[in-house]
BAKOLNU-658055 format. One record per residue (C-alpha): residue in one letter; x, y, z. Coordinates in nm, 2 decimals. Example, Ala and Ser with C-alpha at 12.3 -4.5 7.8 and 13.67 -1.06 7.14 Angstrom:
<atoms>
 code      u      v      w
    A   1.23  -0.45   0.78
    S   1.37  -0.11   0.71
</atoms>
This chain:
<atoms>
 code      u      v      w
    X  -6.51   2.31  -0.63
    X  -6.61   2.00  -0.44
    X  -6.51   1.67  -0.60
    X  -6.78   1.40  -0.58
    X  -6.66   1.08  -0.40
    X  -6.70   0.87  -0.72
    X  -6.46   1.10  -0.91
    X  -6.19   1.14  -0.65
    X  -5.93   0.89  -0.78
    X  -5.99   0.98  -1.15
    X  -5.97   1.35  -1.07
    X  -5.64   1.31  -0.88
    X  -5.48   1.13  -1.18
    X  -5.61   1.39  -1.42
    X  -5.75   1.72  -1.27
    X  -6.01   1.91  -1.47
    X  -5.88   2.17  -1.71
    X  -5.86   2.51  -1.55
    X  -5.78   2.37  -1.20
    X  -5.47   2.54  -1.07
    X  -5.49   2.45  -0.70
    X  -5.61   2.14  -0.51
    X  -5.66   2.10  -0.13
    X  -5.61   1.74  -0.01
    X  -5.73   1.70   0.35
    X  -5.88   1.46   0.60
    X  -5.79   1.21   0.88
    X  -5.61   0.95   0.66
    X  -5.25   1.07   0.63
    X  -5.15   0.79   0.40
    X  -5.43   0.86   0.16
    X  -5.35   1.23   0.17
    X  -4.99   1.17   0.06
    X  -5.10   0.91  -0.20
    X  -5.35   1.15  -0.37
    X  -5.12   1.45  -0.34
    X  -4.85   1.24  -0.52
    X  -5.10   1.15  -0.80
    X  -5.19   1.51  -0.84
    X  -4.83   1.61  -0.86
    X  -4.75   1.36  -1.12
    X  -5.03   1.50  -1.34
    X  -4.80   1.81  -1.37
    X  -4.45   1.67  -1.35
    X  -4.30   1.33  -1.42
    X  -4.04   1.35  -1.13
    X  -4.17   1.48  -0.80
    X  -3.81   1.54  -0.69
    X  -3.72   1.76  -0.99
    X  -3.55   2.06  -0.82
    X  -3.61   2.28  -1.13
    X  -3.99   2.22  -1.16
    X  -4.10   2.13  -0.80
    X  -4.10   2.35  -0.50
    X  -4.20   2.23  -0.15
    X  -4.31   2.46   0.13
    X  -4.46   2.41   0.47
    X  -4.76   2.58   0.63
    X  -4.54   2.74   0.90
    X  -4.31   2.89   0.64
    X  -4.60   3.04   0.44
    X  -4.76   3.19   0.76
    X  -4.42   3.35   0.85
    X  -4.37   3.48   0.50
    X  -4.71   3.51   0.32
    X  -4.58   3.66  -0.01
    X  -4.34   3.37  -0.07
    X  -4.62   3.13  -0.17
    X  -4.76   3.37  -0.43
    X  -4.41   3.42  -0.57
    X  -4.36   3.05  -0.60
    X  -4.69   3.00  -0.78
    X  -4.62   3.28  -1.02
    X  -4.26   3.17  -1.10
    X  -4.18   3.03  -1.44
    X  -3.98   2.71  -1.50
    X  -3.62   2.77  -1.62
    X  -3.62   2.44  -1.81
    X  -3.96   2.45  -1.96
    X  -4.27   2.25  -1.88
    X  -4.53   2.29  -1.60
    X  -4.43   2.37  -1.24
    X  -4.56   2.21  -0.92
    X  -4.57   2.38  -0.58
    X  -4.65   2.16  -0.28
    X  -4.76   2.31   0.05
    X  -4.75   2.06   0.33
    X  -4.89   2.07   0.69
    X  -5.12   2.36   0.60
    X  -5.38   2.49   0.84
    X  -5.64   2.77   0.85
    X  -5.37   3.02   0.94
    X  -5.24   2.98   0.58
    X  -5.57   3.07   0.42
    X  -5.49   3.44   0.36
    X  -5.17   3.35   0.18
    X  -5.34   3.09  -0.02
    X  -5.62   3.33  -0.12
    X  -5.36   3.57  -0.25
    X  -5.17   3.29  -0.44
    X  -5.50   3.18  -0.60
    X  -5.57   3.53  -0.72
    X  -5.22   3.60  -0.85
    X  -5.16   3.26  -1.01
    X  -5.51   3.20  -1.16
    X  -5.39   3.28  -1.51
    X  -5.07   3.07  -1.48
    X  -4.99   2.71  -1.54
    X  -4.84   2.61  -1.21
    X  -5.02   2.34  -1.01
    X  -5.05   2.41  -0.64
    X  -5.12   2.10  -0.42
    X  -5.20   2.17  -0.05
    X  -5.19   1.90   0.21
    X  -5.38   1.95   0.53
    X  -5.52   1.74   0.82
    X  -5.88   1.70   0.92
    X  -6.08   2.02   0.86
    X  -6.42   2.12   0.97
    X  -6.69   2.22   0.72
    X  -6.65   2.58   0.86
    X  -6.28   2.58   0.80
    X  -6.17   2.89   0.61
    X  -5.92   2.68   0.41
    X  -6.20   2.44   0.30
    X  -6.43   2.72   0.21
    X  -6.16   2.89   0.00
    X  -6.10   2.58  -0.21
    X  -6.46   2.47  -0.24
    X  -6.57   2.81  -0.36
    X  -6.28   2.92  -0.59
    X  -6.34   2.85  -0.96
    X  -5.98   2.75  -1.03
    X  -5.94   2.53  -0.71
    X  -6.08   2.20  -0.58
    X  -6.10   2.03  -0.25
    X  -6.03   1.65  -0.22
    X  -6.13   1.48   0.11
    X  -5.94   1.18   0.23
    X  -6.15   0.98   0.48
    X  -6.05   0.65   0.63
    X  -6.13   0.35   0.41
    X  -6.37   0.08   0.53
    X  -6.49  -0.26   0.41
    X  -6.45  -0.33   0.05
    X  -6.23  -0.02   0.00
    X  -5.98  -0.16   0.24
    X  -5.96  -0.50   0.07
    X  -5.93  -0.34  -0.27
    X  -5.62  -0.14  -0.15
    X  -5.47  -0.46   0.00
    X  -5.53  -0.67  -0.31
    X  -5.41  -0.40  -0.55
    X  -5.08  -0.36  -0.36
    X  -5.02  -0.73  -0.34
    X  -5.11  -0.78  -0.70
    X  -4.81  -0.56  -0.80
    X  -4.59  -0.84  -0.65
    X  -4.80  -1.11  -0.81
    X  -4.92  -1.22  -0.47
    X  -5.28  -1.32  -0.39
    X  -5.49  -1.27  -0.08
    X  -5.73  -1.53   0.04
    X  -6.08  -1.42   0.17
    X  -6.01  -1.50   0.54
    X  -5.69  -1.31   0.53
    X  -5.85  -1.01   0.37
    X  -6.12  -0.99   0.64
    X  -5.86  -1.04   0.91
    X  -5.63  -0.76   0.78
    X  -5.93  -0.52   0.74
    X  -6.03  -0.58   1.09
    X  -5.69  -0.54   1.25
    X  -5.51  -0.27   1.05
    X  -5.76   0.02   1.05
    X  -5.81   0.24   0.74
    X  -5.49   0.44   0.70
    X  -5.37   0.36   0.34
    X  -5.01   0.42   0.43
    X  -5.02   0.15   0.70
    X  -5.22  -0.08   0.48
    X  -4.97  -0.06   0.19
    X  -4.67  -0.09   0.42
    X  -4.80  -0.41   0.58
    X  -4.90  -0.55   0.23
    X  -4.55  -0.49   0.11
    X  -4.41  -0.69   0.41
    X  -4.66  -0.97   0.34
    X  -4.56  -0.98  -0.03
    X  -4.19  -1.03   0.07
    X  -4.28  -1.29   0.33
    X  -4.49  -1.52   0.10
    X  -4.28  -1.46  -0.21
    X  -4.36  -1.41  -0.58
    X  -4.68  -1.60  -0.68
    X  -4.78  -1.69  -0.32
    X  -5.11  -1.65  -0.14
    X  -5.14  -1.46   0.19
    X  -5.32  -1.66   0.46
    X  -5.43  -1.56   0.81
    X  -5.13  -1.74   0.96
    X  -4.90  -1.53   0.74
    X  -5.08  -1.21   0.86
    X  -5.03  -1.31   1.23
    X  -4.67  -1.38   1.17
    X  -4.59  -1.06   0.98
    X  -4.82  -0.78   1.09
    X  -4.71  -0.56   1.38
    X  -4.84  -0.63   1.73
    X  -4.90  -0.99   1.62
    X  -4.93  -1.12   1.98
    X  -5.21  -0.89   2.06
    X  -5.39  -0.98   1.74
    X  -5.34  -1.35   1.81
    X  -5.49  -1.31   2.15
    X  -5.80  -1.16   1.99
    X  -5.81  -1.45   1.75
    X  -5.80  -1.70   2.04
    X  -6.10  -1.51   2.20
    X  -6.30  -1.51   1.88
    X  -6.23  -1.88   1.80
    X  -6.33  -1.98   2.15
    X  -6.66  -1.80   2.16
    X  -6.73  -1.88   1.80
    X  -6.67  -2.26   1.84
    X  -6.38  -2.28   1.59
    X  -6.17  -2.55   1.77
    X  -5.92  -2.60   1.48
    X  -5.84  -2.22   1.46
    X  -5.83  -2.20   1.84
    X  -5.56  -2.47   1.86
    X  -5.36  -2.30   1.59
    X  -5.36  -1.96   1.76
    X  -5.30  -2.11   2.11
    X  -4.98  -2.26   1.98
    X  -4.89  -1.92   1.84
    X  -4.95  -1.72   2.16
    X  -4.78  -1.97   2.39
    X  -4.48  -1.99   2.16
    X  -4.46  -1.61   2.19
    X  -4.45  -1.64   2.57
    X  -4.81  -1.53   2.64
    X  -4.93  -1.61   3.00
    X  -5.23  -1.84   3.03
    X  -5.40  -1.62   3.30
    X  -5.39  -1.32   3.06
    X  -5.58  -1.53   2.80
    X  -5.84  -1.64   3.05
    X  -5.90  -1.29   3.17
    X  -5.94  -1.17   2.80
    X  -6.21  -1.44   2.76
    X  -6.38  -1.34   3.08
    X  -6.40  -0.98   2.96
    X  -6.54  -1.10   2.63
    X  -6.81  -1.32   2.79
    X  -6.91  -1.03   3.02
    X  -6.96  -0.82   2.71
    X  -7.17  -1.11   2.56
    X  -7.37  -1.11   2.88
    X  -7.45  -0.74   2.84
    X  -7.56  -0.80   2.48
    X  -7.78  -1.09   2.59
    X  -7.95  -0.88   2.84
    X  -8.02  -0.62   2.57
    X  -8.17  -0.88   2.34
    X  -8.39  -1.02   2.62
    X  -8.52  -0.67   2.67
    X  -8.64  -0.66   2.31
    X  -8.34  -0.53   2.11
    X  -8.24  -0.70   1.79
    X  -7.90  -0.87   1.81
    X  -7.74  -0.64   1.55
    X  -7.89  -0.33   1.72
    X  -7.76  -0.44   2.05
    X  -7.41  -0.49   1.91
    X  -7.42  -0.14   1.74
    X  -7.52   0.02   2.07
    X  -7.20  -0.11   2.25
    X  -6.96   0.15   2.37
    X  -6.68   0.15   2.28
    X  -6.83   0.05   1.94
    X  -6.68  -0.27   1.80
    X  -6.49  -0.26   1.48
    X  -6.71  -0.31   1.17
    X  -6.55  -0.65   1.11
    X  -6.60  -0.77   1.47
    X  -6.97  -0.67   1.49
    X  -7.09  -0.97   1.27
    X  -6.89  -1.21   1.49
    X  -7.05  -1.08   1.80
    X  -7.39  -1.10   1.64
    X  -7.33  -1.46   1.54
    X  -7.20  -1.55   1.89
    X  -7.52  -1.42   2.04
    X  -7.69  -1.71   1.85
    X  -7.46  -1.96   2.02
    X  -7.48  -1.84   2.38
    X  -7.77  -1.80   2.62
    X  -7.75  -1.61   2.95
    X  -7.71  -1.93   3.16
    X  -7.44  -2.06   2.92
    X  -7.25  -1.74   2.94
    X  -7.27  -1.74   3.32
    X  -7.13  -2.10   3.33
    X  -6.85  -2.00   3.09
    X  -6.75  -1.71   3.31
    X  -6.75  -1.94   3.61
    X  -6.55  -2.20   3.42
    X  -6.29  -1.94   3.32
    X  -6.26  -1.81   3.69
    X  -6.20  -2.17   3.81
    X  -5.94  -2.22   3.54
    X  -5.76  -1.90   3.65
    X  -5.76  -2.03   4.01
    X  -5.62  -2.36   3.90
    X  -5.34  -2.19   3.70
    X  -5.23  -2.02   4.02
    X  -5.18  -2.35   4.20
    X  -4.83  -2.48   4.16
    X  -4.95  -2.84   4.11
    X  -5.13  -2.76   3.79
    X  -4.96  -2.69   3.45
    X  -5.11  -2.35   3.37
    X  -5.09  -2.38   2.99
    X  -5.26  -2.72   3.00
    X  -5.54  -2.59   3.23
    X  -5.59  -2.30   2.99
    X  -5.60  -2.51   2.68
    X  -5.85  -2.75   2.84
    X  -6.09  -2.48   2.96
    X  -6.09  -2.30   2.62
    X  -6.14  -2.62   2.42
    X  -6.43  -2.70   2.65
    X  -6.59  -2.37   2.58
    X  -6.53  -2.40   2.21
    X  -6.70  -2.74   2.21
    X  -7.00  -2.58   2.39
    X  -7.02  -2.31   2.12
    X  -7.00  -2.57   1.85
    X  -7.29  -2.77   1.99
    X  -7.50  -2.45   2.00
</atoms>
């Protein structure tokens, strides 16, 4: 059975009557574990109960195929429903799973199988999608509103709020793995404290690889004409020991990309289509920023910006110039130009 996307969460909390086995698969490892745990709790209250829960691996089942069927057919010694979890399963485990589904179809044990990304032609997927007593639950990487919902729900458990700018920032920089999202949200909740509100500054201070993220924020603020945000993040990156030349070169790469986009627009492409055609494709949260920057910068303006950044880099290499001051002045000048546009 294939579970429709709109029913996935509800199904995992309470599987349909008659379902004895569920395959949880996809590229999002955090979501796989989360949904597998939900399914498990629908059968047993304690996922670590040694009398009612059995945990196997795909490799163990491939090495000893009958073992899985035996575990599924076993009765609980203390009463209640049993749970069998099969982790790291692959297509090689399909024959053993087929046998287990046949032998355990009339029983009450719930079998939860965790796998990675599987193609539509995967024997494992086909088995669970076609069997009457089984179901397949895909776990794809969250995007957009789904990401923000996961973050807000996790923070709400600690009575912590998330402002709009921070929500967009986290969605753009953390990717879609639910395990990572929830882990970073837990750290943010501890950082701001009970009843607090997470801001962009909190995100930069707490989230892993914050210096790389702050550099991206400097680039975005400069090209977008946000001088206040630029000053704030420049303070951050220089306090962390970032080199001015590295910032200048990051800006040069960004403006070269804007130059490519401008050429595409001048050739007749719509700004959004030009951004979507970029390779590597920008993150879905970065794309609107690039589209907006195309409205602020013309080809001559971009060429002058690249030349200004090159001059600033040369000045930074001269011992007589304070490199940080040169960098700040150049970036503020470009942000002013973007504001005027």
